[in-house]
Structure formats: structure tokens, C-alpha cells
A tleap script that builds the chain and sets N, CA, C and O, in Angstrom:
source leaprc.protein.ff14SB
mol = sequence {
  NMET ALA LYS ARG GLU TYR THR SER TYR GLN
  LYS LYS ALA ILE SER ASN TYR TYR GLN ASN
  LEU ASP GLN ILE ALA LEU GLN ARG LEU GLN
  GLU LEU VAL THR GLU LEU TYR LEU ALA ASP
  THR ASP LYS LYS ARG ASP ARG LEU TRP GLU
  GLN VAL GLN ARG ALA MET LYS ASN LEU ASN
  VAL GLN PRO ALA ILE ALA GLU HIE ILE LEU
  LYS THR LYS ASP VAL GLN VAL LEU ALA LYS
  ASN LEU GLN ASP TRP LEU LYS LYS CLYS
}
set mol.1.N position { -42.788 15.283 -1.632 }
set mol.1.CA position { -42.075 14.161 -2.192 }
set mol.1.C position { -42.591 12.885 -1.529 }
set mol.1.O position { -42.783 12.830 -0.315 }
set mol.2.N position { -42.805 11.889 -2.337 }
set mol.2.CA position { -43.334 10.618 -1.833 }
set mol.2.C position { -42.268 9.880 -1.041 }
set mol.2.O position { -41.079 9.933 -1.354 }
set mol.3.N position { -42.724 9.201 -0.021 }
set mol.3.CA position { -41.806 8.419 0.806 }
set mol.3.C position { -41.416 7.157 0.047 }
set mol.3.O position { -42.265 6.467 -0.519 }
set mol.4.N position { -40.146 6.873 0.044 }
set mol.4.CA position { -39.655 5.711 -0.683 }
set mol.4.C position { -39.889 4.444 0.128 }
set mol.4.O position { -39.626 4.400 1.330 }
set mol.5.N position { -40.376 3.439 -0.536 }
set mol.5.CA position { -40.587 2.149 0.110 }
set mol.5.C position { -39.504 1.185 -0.361 }
set mol.5.O position { -39.216 1.090 -1.554 }
set mol.6.N position { -38.914 0.475 0.587 }
set mol.6.CA position { -37.859 -0.471 0.277 }
set mol.6.C position { -38.386 -1.895 0.418 }
set mol.6.O position { -39.275 -2.172 1.223 }
set mol.7.N position { -37.816 -2.784 -0.383 }
set mol.7.CA position { -38.155 -4.188 -0.237 }
set mol.7.C position { -37.491 -4.707 1.027 }
set mol.7.O position { -36.617 -4.047 1.589 }
set mol.8.N position { -37.899 -5.878 1.472 }
set mol.8.CA position { -37.292 -6.435 2.683 }
set mol.8.C position { -35.805 -6.711 2.459 }
set mol.8.O position { -35.007 -6.562 3.384 }
set mol.9.N position { -35.428 -7.106 1.261 }
set mol.9.CA position { -34.014 -7.331 0.942 }
set mol.9.C position { -33.220 -6.026 1.061 }
set mol.9.O position { -32.133 -6.007 1.638 }
set mol.10.N position { -33.766 -4.944 0.518 }
set mol.10.CA position { -33.097 -3.655 0.583 }
set mol.10.C position { -32.983 -3.162 2.022 }
set mol.10.O position { -31.953 -2.619 2.421 }
set mol.11.N position { -34.049 -3.355 2.796 }
set mol.11.CA position { -34.017 -2.958 4.205 }
set mol.11.C position { -32.929 -3.708 4.954 }
set mol.11.O position { -32.222 -3.123 5.774 }
set mol.12.N position { -32.788 -5.000 4.678 }
set mol.12.CA position { -31.756 -5.805 5.340 }
set mol.12.C position { -30.362 -5.343 4.929 }
set mol.12.O position { -29.462 -5.266 5.766 }
set mol.13.N position { -30.177 -5.036 3.648 }
set mol.13.CA position { -28.873 -4.563 3.163 }
set mol.13.C position { -28.513 -3.227 3.810 }
set mol.13.O position { -27.366 -3.022 4.208 }
set mol.14.N position { -29.466 -2.335 3.914 }
set mol.14.CA position { -29.235 -1.028 4.545 }
set mol.14.C position { -28.905 -1.209 6.023 }
set mol.14.O position { -27.991 -0.569 6.544 }
set mol.15.N position { -29.639 -2.069 6.682 }
set mol.15.CA position { -29.410 -2.333 8.100 }
set mol.15.C position { -28.016 -2.916 8.329 }
set mol.15.O position { -27.304 -2.499 9.243 }
set mol.16.N position { -27.635 -3.876 7.499 }
set mol.16.CA position { -26.308 -4.487 7.619 }
set mol.16.C position { -25.202 -3.468 7.390 }
set mol.16.O position { -24.175 -3.501 8.068 }
set mol.17.N position { -25.405 -2.572 6.447 }
set mol.17.CA position { -24.409 -1.539 6.172 }
set mol.17.C position { -24.156 -0.701 7.422 }
set mol.17.O position { -23.008 -0.488 7.810 }
set mol.18.N position { -25.230 -0.228 8.048 }
set mol.18.CA position { -25.069 0.627 9.218 }
set mol.18.C position { -24.561 -0.137 10.434 }
set mol.18.O position { -23.904 0.448 11.294 }
set mol.19.N position { -24.849 -1.420 10.520 }
set mol.19.CA position { -24.325 -2.231 11.624 }
set mol.19.C position { -22.823 -2.449 11.481 }
set mol.19.O position { -22.119 -2.597 12.479 }
set mol.20.N position { -22.334 -2.469 10.253 }
set mol.20.CA position { -20.921 -2.754 9.995 }
set mol.20.C position { -20.130 -1.512 9.603 }
set mol.20.O position { -19.052 -1.629 9.020 }
set mol.21.N position { -20.637 -0.346 9.908 }
set mol.21.CA position { -19.986 0.885 9.509 }
set mol.21.C position { -18.581 1.024 10.095 }
set mol.21.O position { -17.683 1.531 9.422 }
set mol.22.N position { -18.378 0.584 11.329 }
set mol.22.CA position { -17.047 0.653 11.941 }
set mol.22.C position { -16.045 -0.216 11.183 }
set mol.22.O position { -14.926 0.220 10.914 }
set mol.23.N position { -16.439 -1.433 10.842 }
set mol.23.CA position { -15.542 -2.320 10.115 }
set mol.23.C position { -15.238 -1.765 8.724 }
set mol.23.O position { -14.120 -1.898 8.228 }
set mol.24.N position { -16.226 -1.150 8.106 }
set mol.24.CA position { -16.025 -0.560 6.784 }
set mol.24.C position { -15.010 0.577 6.877 }
set mol.24.O position { -14.120 0.687 6.034 }
set mol.25.N position { -15.142 1.417 7.895 }
set mol.25.CA position { -14.213 2.542 8.072 }
set mol.25.C position { -12.803 2.051 8.386 }
set mol.25.O position { -11.826 2.620 7.899 }
set mol.26.N position { -12.690 0.996 9.200 }
set mol.26.CA position { -11.367 0.441 9.507 }
set mol.26.C position { -10.727 -0.152 8.248 }
set mol.26.O position { -9.527 0.007 8.025 }
set mol.27.N position { -11.519 -0.826 7.442 }
set mol.27.CA position { -10.992 -1.394 6.205 }
set mol.27.C position { -10.527 -0.285 5.272 }
set mol.27.O position { -9.491 -0.412 4.619 }
set mol.28.N position { -11.290 0.799 5.210 }
set mol.28.CA position { -10.905 1.927 4.370 }
set mol.28.C position { -9.594 2.544 4.862 }
set mol.28.O position { -8.748 2.936 4.057 }
set mol.29.N position { -9.430 2.628 6.161 }
set mol.29.CA position { -8.161 3.147 6.704 }
set mol.29.C position { -7.000 2.224 6.336 }
set mol.29.O position { -5.906 2.700 6.030 }
set mol.30.N position { -7.224 0.924 6.364 }
set mol.30.CA position { -6.172 -0.009 5.964 }
set mol.30.C position { -5.774 0.235 4.507 }
set mol.30.O position { -4.590 0.237 4.171 }
set mol.31.N position { -6.766 0.439 3.655 }
set mol.31.CA position { -6.487 0.716 2.248 }
set mol.31.C position { -5.725 2.026 2.084 }
set mol.31.O position { -4.831 2.132 1.246 }
set mol.32.N position { -6.085 3.019 2.888 }
set mol.32.CA position { -5.409 4.315 2.805 }
set mol.32.C position { -3.962 4.224 3.256 }
set mol.32.O position { -3.098 4.899 2.695 }
set mol.33.N position { -3.681 3.399 4.263 }
set mol.33.CA position { -2.290 3.210 4.695 }
set mol.33.C position { -1.473 2.654 3.542 }
set mol.33.O position { -0.367 3.122 3.271 }
set mol.34.N position { -2.014 1.662 2.870 }
set mol.34.CA position { -1.316 1.071 1.726 }
set mol.34.C position { -1.099 2.103 0.631 }
set mol.34.O position { -0.006 2.208 0.073 }
set mol.35.N position { -2.148 2.867 0.326 }
set mol.35.CA position { -2.023 3.878 -0.719 }
set mol.35.C position { -1.013 4.956 -0.341 }
set mol.35.O position { -0.297 5.463 -1.204 }
set mol.36.N position { -0.950 5.311 0.949 }
set mol.36.CA position { 0.028 6.313 1.383 }
set mol.36.C position { 1.456 5.801 1.223 }
set mol.36.O position { 2.349 6.550 0.827 }
set mol.37.N position { 1.668 4.524 1.532 }
set mol.37.CA position { 2.999 3.956 1.338 }
set mol.37.C position { 3.402 3.998 -0.129 }
set mol.37.O position { 4.578 4.182 -0.444 }
set mol.38.N position { 2.442 3.829 -1.023 }
set mol.38.CA position { 2.742 3.754 -2.447 }
set mol.38.C position { 2.643 5.091 -3.176 }
set mol.38.O position { 3.024 5.188 -4.343 }
set mol.39.N position { 2.138 6.118 -2.505 }
set mol.39.CA position { 1.954 7.424 -3.147 }
set mol.39.C position { 3.290 7.985 -3.596 }
set mol.39.O position { 4.281 7.934 -2.867 }
set mol.40.N position { 3.300 8.520 -4.811 }
set mol.40.CA position { 4.558 9.001 -5.362 }
set mol.40.C position { 4.626 10.524 -5.517 }
set mol.40.O position { 5.687 11.059 -5.840 }
set mol.41.N position { 3.522 11.221 -5.292 }
set mol.41.CA position { 3.548 12.681 -5.381 }
set mol.41.C position { 2.979 13.289 -4.102 }
set mol.41.O position { 2.172 12.671 -3.407 }
set mol.42.N position { 3.416 14.506 -3.808 }
set mol.42.CA position { 2.922 15.209 -2.619 }
set mol.42.C position { 1.440 15.523 -2.736 }
set mol.42.O position { 0.710 15.478 -1.746 }
set mol.43.N position { 0.997 15.838 -3.941 }
set mol.43.CA position { -0.422 16.150 -4.150 }
set mol.43.C position { -1.285 14.936 -3.816 }
set mol.43.O position { -2.336 15.071 -3.189 }
set mol.44.N position { -0.848 13.773 -4.226 }
set mol.44.CA position { -1.602 12.549 -3.949 }
set mol.44.C position { -1.596 12.256 -2.448 }
set mol.44.O position { -2.618 11.861 -1.887 }
set mol.45.N position { -0.450 12.447 -1.803 }
set mol.45.CA position { -0.363 12.218 -0.360 }
set mol.45.C position { -1.300 13.152 0.402 }
set mol.45.O position { -1.975 12.729 1.340 }
set mol.46.N position { -1.339 14.418 -0.001 }
set mol.46.CA position { -2.221 15.384 0.667 }
set mol.46.C position { -3.686 14.964 0.539 }
set mol.46.O position { -4.445 15.047 1.505 }
set mol.47.N position { -4.076 14.519 -0.641 }
set mol.47.CA position { -5.449 14.073 -0.865 }
set mol.47.C position { -5.761 12.854 -0.006 }
set mol.47.O position { -6.852 12.754 0.557 }
set mol.48.N position { -4.811 11.924 0.098 }
set mol.48.CA position { -5.010 10.720 0.907 }
set mol.48.C position { -5.108 11.068 2.395 }
set mol.48.O position { -5.907 10.469 3.114 }
set mol.49.N position { -4.305 12.028 2.862 }
set mol.49.CA position { -4.381 12.419 4.271 }
set mol.49.C position { -5.721 13.067 4.589 }
set mol.49.O position { -6.223 12.930 5.705 }
set mol.50.N position { -6.313 13.778 3.617 }
set mol.50.CA position { -7.655 14.322 3.824 }
set mol.50.C position { -8.673 13.196 3.987 }
set mol.50.O position { -9.592 13.289 4.801 }
set mol.51.N position { -8.500 12.134 3.205 }
set mol.51.CA position { -9.391 10.984 3.319 }
set mol.51.C position { -9.189 10.271 4.657 }
set mol.51.O position { -10.147 9.777 5.251 }
set mol.52.N position { -7.948 10.219 5.127 }
set mol.52.CA position { -7.661 9.630 6.438 }
set mol.52.C position { -8.372 10.428 7.522 }
set mol.52.O position { -8.947 9.856 8.448 }
set mol.53.N position { -8.331 11.742 7.403 }
set mol.53.CA position { -8.998 12.597 8.386 }
set mol.53.C position { -10.492 12.305 8.433 }
set mol.53.O position { -11.061 12.184 9.518 }
set mol.54.N position { -11.140 12.187 7.270 }
set mol.54.CA position { -12.576 11.887 7.236 }
set mol.54.C position { -12.866 10.504 7.806 }
set mol.54.O position { -13.849 10.323 8.525 }
set mol.55.N position { -12.022 9.532 7.494 }
set mol.55.CA position { -12.230 8.170 7.994 }
set mol.55.C position { -12.093 8.119 9.512 }
set mol.55.O position { -12.873 7.439 10.179 }
set mol.56.N position { -11.115 8.828 10.063 }
set mol.56.CA position { -10.957 8.850 11.518 }
set mol.56.C position { -12.128 9.555 12.184 }
set mol.56.O position { -12.541 9.176 13.280 }
set mol.57.N position { -12.665 10.581 11.530 }
set mol.57.CA position { -13.835 11.268 12.072 }
set mol.57.C position { -15.028 10.318 12.103 }
set mol.57.O position { -15.788 10.309 13.071 }
set mol.58.N position { -15.198 9.520 11.052 }
set mol.58.CA position { -16.293 8.546 10.999 }
set mol.58.C position { -16.144 7.467 12.065 }
set mol.58.O position { -17.138 6.916 12.538 }
set mol.59.N position { -14.912 7.168 12.440 }
set mol.59.CA position { -14.652 6.165 13.479 }
set mol.59.C position { -14.724 6.745 14.885 }
set mol.59.O position { -14.613 6.007 15.864 }
set mol.60.N position { -14.908 8.049 14.998 }
set mol.60.CA position { -14.935 8.732 16.293 }
set mol.60.C position { -13.634 8.535 17.068 }
set mol.60.O position { -13.645 8.260 18.268 }
set mol.61.N position { -12.517 8.679 16.362 }
set mol.61.CA position { -11.204 8.609 16.995 }
set mol.61.C position { -11.051 9.812 17.907 }
set mol.61.O position { -11.500 10.912 17.584 }
set mol.62.N position { -10.415 9.596 19.047 }
set mol.62.CA position { -10.214 10.698 19.990 }
set mol.62.C position { -9.520 11.852 19.275 }
set mol.62.O position { -8.542 11.639 18.558 }
set mol.63.N position { -10.020 13.074 19.464 }
set mol.63.CA position { -9.462 14.230 18.748 }
set mol.63.C position { -7.958 14.417 18.950 }
set mol.63.O position { -7.255 14.809 18.019 }
set mol.64.N position { -7.467 14.144 20.140 }
set mol.64.CA position { -6.026 14.327 20.395 }
set mol.64.C position { -5.197 13.345 19.560 }
set mol.64.O position { -4.153 13.709 19.019 }
set mol.65.N position { -5.663 12.120 19.462 }
set mol.65.CA position { -4.943 11.109 18.675 }
set mol.65.C position { -5.002 11.469 17.198 }
set mol.65.O position { -3.987 11.422 16.503 }
set mol.66.N position { -6.187 11.828 16.718 }
set mol.66.CA position { -6.342 12.190 15.306 }
set mol.66.C position { -5.478 13.397 14.957 }
set mol.66.O position { -4.843 13.435 13.903 }
set mol.67.N position { -5.463 14.379 15.852 }
set mol.67.CA position { -4.662 15.580 15.618 }
set mol.67.C position { -3.178 15.233 15.548 }
set mol.67.O position { -2.460 15.751 14.692 }
set mol.68.N position { -2.717 14.366 16.437 }
set mol.68.CA position { -1.309 13.966 16.435 }
set mol.68.C position { -0.952 13.252 15.133 }
set mol.68.O position { 0.084 13.532 14.530 }
set mol.69.N position { -1.805 12.339 14.706 }
set mol.69.CA position { -1.538 11.592 13.473 }
set mol.69.C position { -1.497 12.539 12.282 }
set mol.69.O position { -0.610 12.431 11.435 }
set mol.70.N position { -2.437 13.456 12.210 }
set mol.70.CA position { -2.495 14.376 11.078 }
set mol.70.C position { -1.378 15.420 11.126 }
set mol.70.O position { -0.921 15.895 10.087 }
set mol.71.N position { -0.944 15.771 12.330 }
set mol.71.CA position { 0.140 16.744 12.452 }
set mol.71.C position { 1.468 16.140 11.992 }
set mol.71.O position { 2.242 16.789 11.288 }
set mol.72.N position { 1.727 14.892 12.396 }
set mol.72.CA position { 2.987 14.259 12.019 }
set mol.72.C position { 2.958 13.746 10.586 }
set mol.72.O position { 3.995 13.685 9.925 }
set mol.73.N position { 1.760 13.372 10.099 }
set mol.73.CA position { 1.598 12.785 8.765 }
set mol.73.C position { 2.607 11.658 8.538 }
set mol.73.O position { 3.226 11.547 7.480 }
set mol.74.N position { 2.746 10.841 9.561 }
set mol.74.CA position { 3.648 9.690 9.500 }
set mol.74.C position { 2.791 8.434 9.310 }
set mol.74.O position { 1.954 8.106 10.151 }
set mol.75.N position { 3.014 7.749 8.209 }
set mol.75.CA position { 2.222 6.566 7.885 }
set mol.75.C position { 2.428 5.477 8.932 }
set mol.75.O position { 1.496 4.733 9.238 }
set mol.76.N position { 3.624 5.373 9.480 }
set mol.76.CA position { 3.900 4.347 10.483 }
set mol.76.C position { 3.106 4.598 11.767 }
set mol.76.O position { 2.653 3.651 12.409 }
set mol.77.N position { 2.940 5.847 12.136 }
set mol.77.CA position { 2.142 6.188 13.322 }
set mol.77.C position { 0.685 5.820 13.072 }
set mol.77.O position { 0.020 5.265 13.946 }
set mol.78.N position { 0.197 6.130 11.884 }
set mol.78.CA position { -1.181 5.769 11.533 }
set mol.78.C position { -1.356 4.252 11.545 }
set mol.78.O position { -2.343 3.744 12.077 }
set mol.79.N position { -0.408 3.535 10.962 }
set mol.79.CA position { -0.501 2.072 10.900 }
set mol.79.C position { -0.477 1.461 12.298 }
set mol.79.O position { -1.214 0.514 12.572 }
set mol.80.N position { 0.360 1.992 13.181 }
set mol.80.CA position { 0.437 1.477 14.548 }
set mol.80.C position { -0.894 1.675 15.274 }
set mol.80.O position { -1.394 0.754 15.920 }
set mol.81.N position { -1.461 2.868 15.167 }
set mol.81.CA position { -2.754 3.135 15.799 }
set mol.81.C position { -3.849 2.279 15.181 }
set mol.81.O position { -4.737 1.804 15.889 }
set mol.82.N position { -3.795 2.079 13.890 }
set mol.82.CA position { -4.784 1.259 13.209 }
set mol.82.C position { -4.743 -0.179 13.727 }
set mol.82.O position { -5.787 -0.806 13.903 }
set mol.83.N position { -3.550 -0.697 13.970 }
set mol.83.CA position { -3.429 -2.047 14.530 }
set mol.83.C position { -4.104 -2.117 15.893 }
set mol.83.O position { -4.791 -3.090 16.203 }
set mol.84.N position { -3.908 -1.088 16.703 }
set mol.84.CA position { -4.552 -1.060 18.028 }
set mol.84.C position { -6.068 -1.015 17.907 }
set mol.84.O position { -6.775 -1.699 18.647 }
set mol.85.N position { -6.570 -0.203 16.968 }
set mol.85.CA position { -8.016 -0.091 16.775 }
set mol.85.C position { -8.604 -1.410 16.287 }
set mol.85.O position { -9.707 -1.789 16.679 }
set mol.86.N position { -7.861 -2.104 15.432 }
set mol.86.CA position { -8.342 -3.390 14.925 }
set mol.86.C position { -8.415 -4.440 16.035 }
set mol.86.O position { -9.313 -5.282 16.046 }
set mol.87.N position { -7.464 -4.380 16.964 }
set mol.87.CA position { -7.471 -5.331 18.091 }
set mol.87.C position { -8.681 -5.083 18.986 }
set mol.87.O position { -9.251 -6.025 19.536 }
set mol.88.N position { -9.071 -3.833 19.132 }
set mol.88.CA position { -10.206 -3.497 19.995 }
set mol.88.C position { -11.532 -3.943 19.381 }
set mol.88.O position { -12.484 -4.235 20.104 }
set mol.89.N position { -11.596 -3.995 18.077 }
set mol.89.CA position { -12.841 -4.379 17.401 }
set mol.89.C position { -12.848 -5.860 17.277 }
set mol.89.O position { -13.797 -6.430 16.739 }
savepdb mol mol.pdb
quit
């Protein structure tokens, strides 16, 4: 397979994406908190909590904290931790 060549614009966009990956993941977690507050079915909540788990893994959240949040499945606990993570960034 031929190696793909990117334009300088594309290279810069790719570089910026990877430099801002933490902010992107934090923003996604903020969106998930909102969606969890508004979720009206258990099936939707379960799907959103799976997405929260993936987002926390991408952020390299300490396993003990992530496990606690996922075990309690309390949106307020997630929101509180998210505020702390945002202050650190």
C-alpha cells in the first residue's frame, strides 16, 4: 500500500488535533454529563455511561476514580470530578 502524503495544511490540522486531545475529551465528558441529566430511558443511560468510560480511559483518569464513578453511576459525582479535571487543565 502506498504511503499517504498530506498537505502542509492537513499535517497542521492533524498535529493540532493530537495536541488538543485532552481538551477534546474533557469537552466530550461535559456533553455526556448534560446528556445523562436529560436521558429519559435506562437503555440510553447505559449507552452514555459506556461512552463516559471510554472518555475517561482516553483522559487517563486514575483507575480507582474511574471505577468509583462507574460503580455509583451518579451524574453529580461525575460532574464534580469533571470540574476538578477542568481546573487542572
